[in-house]
N, C-alpha and C positions, 0 to 999 in steps of 0.2 A: 722804612725800619733804618735804625742807626746799626752800621757797623756792628758796633758793641753788642746790641742785643741779637744781632745776627749770631754774631757766636758765640752766646750763649744758649742761644733755641738750638744751634744744632750740637752744643755739648749735651744737654738735656734728650736730645730724641737719639741719640748714639745710646741712648738706656733700653729704646726701642728696637733694635735691630734685630733681636732674634723673637720678638714678641709674636707671637701664632695666634690669628684673628679669630677664635672660639672661646668660648667658655670656660674657664681653667676647670670648674667643678663636672663639665659634663664630659672633657678630656679625660677619661677614665679607664683603663682597660677593663676593671671590673665592671664596666656598664649594664645591666642585663638585657640581656634579647627583648626586643618586643614581643608581645604576644599578637595570636594571627587576627588578620583584619576578618569582619564579620561579613560572612556572606548567606542571604538566605533570610528567613523570618528569625525573629526571635519574641516572644512575651514574656513581661516581668511583673511585678511590682511595682518596683521604684526603677527609672530609668536616668543615672545621672550622666550629662554630659558637659564635657571637659576632664583632662585625666592632669590639670595640676595639683596643688593643695587643695582648692575649693572643692572639687571632685570626688577627691581621694579622700578629705576628711568628712565628705558628706556619704559616701559609699559605708566607712569604716562604721563609724557612728550609727548608720542604720542599720547596719548589722549587729553593733553593741545594744542598739534598743530592740531588736526583733530578731535574734538569732536564724529566724524562721523564713524571714523577708526573702522575698526573691527580686535578686540586684543584679544589674547594668550597667557598666559604665563604657563611653565612648570616648575614644579620643583620635584627633583630627590626625595628629601624627604620633607620635611615640610620648610620654607618660613624662610630664618635666620639663620637654624641650625647650619652651617659652619662659616666659618670667620665674618660674617655679623652681628651674634652674639656670637661672642666669641673676639670682640676685646677689646681695652682699653676705646674706646669713645670717642677718639681725631677727632675731624672734623675739621680739617687743610685749611685755602684757598692755600693753596701750590699746585702745580700740578706737580709738580716737584722732590717732596720727599725732600723738604726742598731749600731755595735760594741758599745755597753751591752748590746743585748737578746742580740746573736750570742752575746758572751762568754759570758753569764749562764745561756742555754741547752748552746750547742755548744761547750765551752770546748777538747775536744779538737778540733776540727774548725775552729778559729776561722780560724786562717792560712788554709787551705786557701779557706775562703771568701770570707774577704779579697780571696784572690788572683783566686779565682774573677768575683768580684764586679769588682773593675779589671780584667778581661780582658773580660768582657761590657760595660763601661761604652767601652771602647775600641773594640771589635767596633760598637756604635752609634753612635762616631763614625766609622769606618769606613765604615758601612753608607749613615752620611747622604752623605758625598761619592759614594762609588759610584751611589747611586740620584739623586742630584741633588735630597735630601730639603731643601728650600726651608722648615725649619722654624727660623731662627733660633736654629741648635745653638752656644752660648758654652762651653767651659771654664770658668767663674770661679772655680769652688769657692764653700763653705759656709760661713759664719761661724754657729756656734753662741753665742747673748748671753747672759749675765748682767746680770739687771735688779734681782735681789736681793743682801746680801752674802752671805748663806750661798748664792746660786748660782755667787759667783765661787769662795769656797772650793772647793765640790764642783766645779766644771771645772777648778781649778788638782787637786784630788787626783785629778781620775779622767787628767786629760793626765800626771800620776805614774805612775801606773797602766797607763796605754798605754806607756807607756817600758818598764817591767817587764817588759810583757807581749812586747816587741819589734813592736810595734803603732803607733808612734807616724809612721812614715814619713809625712813629706808634712804634718805637722800642727804647728801652733804653737799657743804660748798666748800672748796676747794681754792686757797691763792694761788700768787703762780708758784710759787715754793712748794706746796702742797700738790700740785697739777703734778709739775716736771717731775717729784718724786716717784708718780705713777708711771706717767710717759713724757721722756724729757725731749720737749723741742723748743728753740731758741721762741718760736712765734708763741708758744702757748701763755696765757696771761692769767686765766683763772678756768675755771670746770664746776660743772656740780655733776656726780657720783650717785647714778642709781644704780645700788651694790644688788639687786634680786631682782629688778624689773626688766632685764632683758639677757637673753641665752645668744651664744653662739652656736651656730652649726653648718654642716655641709650642708648645701640646699639641696641640689643634685644627690645626695644620700637619703635625704629624707624624703625625697618623693618616691625615690627607688624601694625605701624598708613599706613606707606605705601602702606602694602597689603591691609587694609581697606578702603583707595582712592583710589586705582586701580579699588577694586571691584563697590565701589559706582560709579565709571564713566564710569562701564560696561565693565570693561575686563573680562574675561574671567579665572580663576586662577585656575590651577588642580595641587594639591600635591601630592607626592609619585605617580609621572610621570617623571620616568628616560626618555630622548631623549638618542633614541638606536643607529639609523641611522640618517643620512641628506642625502637625494638624490632630483637631477632636476627632477622636474614630470609635463609636459607641460611647462607653463609659465613662473612656479612657483618652487616651493624646495616642500619635500615630508619629514618628521620627523617621525619615527616608533617610538611608546611607547610600553611596555609592552602588553596591553590589549586595542591598537589602533592605529589612525594616524591621523599628521596635515598636511594638506595639505595649502602653505600661500604663496601669492604673494612676500614678503620679509621675512626674519629671521633675529632674532639679537641673538646674542649669548653672553650672561654673564657668564658662567662658570667659569671662571679663574684658578684656580688653580686644576681644574677639567679637565678630558683628553677633550680635546677642539673637536667637529666633524669634524673639518677643521685639519686635521692631520696635513699638514706644519707648522701648529702653535703651537705643541705640545712642542717642542724643545727649543723656547722662554721662557719656564718658567719652575721654580724647586720650589718642597716644600720646605718651612724653617719650621719646628715647632714653635712655639713662646709660651712662658708659663706666668701665672700671677697666684697672689694671692687675696685675699680679707679677708679685717680682719673683724672682727666683727662691729659694729658701736662704736666708739668713742664718750665716754661722754665730758660734756663742760670742766673739767677739764684738758682732755686729748687735747682736742681741742686747749686749751688756752697754752699747754706745747708745743707747734708747732708752734702757732700762725698762723696757716695757713687759715685766714680770706678771703682772698680774691677769693679763691676756684681755681685759677689758675690751668691751668695742668703743670705738670714740666718733663724734664728728661734731666739726664745726659748727658755729652760732650765725653764719652766715647766712644772705637769703640763697644765694649761691653757695650749698653748703658742699662739704665733702665728707665720705663716711669711710673709716678706716680700720680692718682688723687683722687679727692674724690668723693664718692658719692652722690644722694642726701640724701641719711639716714647717712653722715656719715662716710662711710666705708673708708679705702684708699685701692687703686685698684694699685700693684705693680709687675709690669712685665717687660719681657726684660731677658738680657744679655745673655742666651744660646739661638744661633741658632742653630735649631739641622737638619741635612740633611739627610735622610734614603738614606742609598745605592739605586739605581734604580731608584729616585724620586718616588715610593711609596707612596700613599694616603693610611693608614689604620687607624680604629680605636684607636688601643692599640696604636698607638704613640701620643693621644691625652692625655694620664697620664705619668708623669716621675718622681715620688719620690725624685730623686737623684737633679733634679733642684728645685724643691720644697722648698728644705734643703737649698741648695745655695742661692734662693730668701729670705729664715726667714733672714740668716743669713743678710745677705746684706742688708734688711732690717731694723734688730736691729741696725746695723754700723748707717746708715743714721740719724735713730730718736731712739737711746739710752733710750731717755725719754719715749719712749712709753712700753717698759719693763712691761711684762705681758700679753699685748692684745693678743688674739689669733685670728687664721685664720679659716674663717668657708667654705670656694672654693678655690679648686684648680686646675686649669683646662687646658690644652694647644689645638693648632689648626694650622693649616696649612695655611703659606702666601703664596701668588702665586708674586713667586719673580722670577724679570727680571733682566739682565746683567747691566742695565742701573739705575736699581731701581724706575723708574717711568712708567707707562702705553702707551704702543702701540696700535695701530689699524690696520685693514685693512677690504677688502671686498676677495670675491672667487664667485666663480659659476658666475660670469657677473655682478657683482656686485649687485645681489640677493642676498646674505648674508653678516653680518658685525661682526667684533668681538671687544673687549677690553679686553684687561687683561695685566697682570705685574703690579700690584697697590702697589705691595712692603711693601706692611704694611699702607699706605696712603691711603687707599681707602674710609675713612667715605663721603671725601667729597669729592673728586676727580673722585668715579662714577657718581656723578650727571653730571659733564663734561663730563665722558666718553659717556653717557647715549645720550647728543646733539651729538657728535662727529657723535658715531653709526649713529643715525638716518638721521643726513647730506648726510654720504655719502649712506645710503641706496636709497636718495631721491635723488644721482648725485648731491648737491647741492657743489657750490664753496661758502665758507664761510670764516670767519676770525678762525673759528675752522680751517676747513681743510688746508688750505694754511700754517699753521703753518708744520717748519720744525719736530717737536715733534711728530705729525701725520702723516706726510707723510714718515718719515722712520721709520725703525726698531732696535732693540737693534742685538748687536749680537747672536745668538744663543747659548745654551752651548754645551759641545761636547758630545758625545755617552760614555757611562761608559767604563772602570774605570776611563777614564778621568776627568769628570763630580766630582765625589766623590772626586779623588787626589784632584783636583786642587784647591775644595770646603775646603776641611780639611786643605790643607795648607797656605791657605790665613785665615782659621780660627785662626790658631795656629800664623800666623803671626800681625794679628790684636789683640791674646791676650799679645802678644811679644811686641806689640808696645804698649800697655795700661799699660805696666809693665816697659816700659824705655823710660817714658817724652816725648810718642807720636813717637818718633822715628821709622820709616815707613826704614823693609827691604827691599831688591834688589826686592825680589819677589813682592812686595807690588807699589815698584815704579812702575817696570812693567806695573803691570794692570793699576795702572793708566794712564800711557803713552796709552793703549790699552782703553781706557776706560772703563774697564770691576770691575766690582766690586760684593761683595756678600754681602746682607743685611737682616736684619730682620723688 
């Protein structure tokens, strides 16, 4: 590295000197105490395994459907400690990891999927009000920004395609001047502004609020209680825990990136580690310098993309870019901290917002995303319909997990609904191959995506082959 590059790197990383390697959202003095662990034997109508969004929405909706249902929820550590408490807080209407992915995979269903997604986000907003979920919910929308000329042309072309397909309602194309009126960065060249399809929220407070709502409705929640085994037991199922057992008529698995109790499901997901920084609170002068008055979420249009948003106390969360797959697909605590990625993110942050020079980061963290080859959730049942699962949200689960909870409950009830009839629900993604093929393929894909970003978006032979097969790798 040239001396000038080294000095610039040192300059950027000074902003990280006070950063604590813990998720900002979870570093909260108002964090509730965990519920006691399960000891002994329990019986119930529905057992939910997993205390993130997927499991909590499932338990809550089960009680809404049938207030008399006896529901138990098990969480291996504390609710929200994993992806649900570490994400960027983008609660999107999309069920398909964005409209382009959905249109490419399910063109015949895309209008229905968009309608269901919009309804799902409306219902989340309703639940926030009904249960008093103090999660800093702001339906401010999101802008996808172009930072290269070719990306600006691609955004314009995509907007025109959306209009032709009748999918552009609520979406506006912004040229360079218009996007910089919304948020001022010298790197922004265009944008697509979705005004209603995304809300910003505090992800940990949403988890804690959902837990409280579940308990108030009568759900028995046990934390620090990992589910170890799942086996048939009479007419139902039995789950063993370290200090006890739960016998249930039906089981819903919301464990996402952690090893599924239905072993055949495990090959459909891999863990991808994503990282984020959080700045100190910005004073009014700094806020004015970037003009971010409408508090939208933002994401750039590169393959190796960034996502960024304002918190309730006017910090900027800046995340993304690196998507790290550990060999063997292991989920380990040491992967949650990656200083070389933090340094890279700090450089990119000040490139985007040079007017914020001198700002410091207070928190830097990472976490695993349950990634599948089609980027969006998949669903299924096991043990003759007594067990249902949903997984593979690929970083867009803050909103979509509520829809996934509805699907799991439909499947367990044996009902044919507008959700269970979807191709998206009825079909699985392609599984990932075993090692060393998974690591090799993912590494080649990452290299090819970075190369495309550096060469005007041109996709090489490998990426074109992956496109034809409907395979991908993303965070």
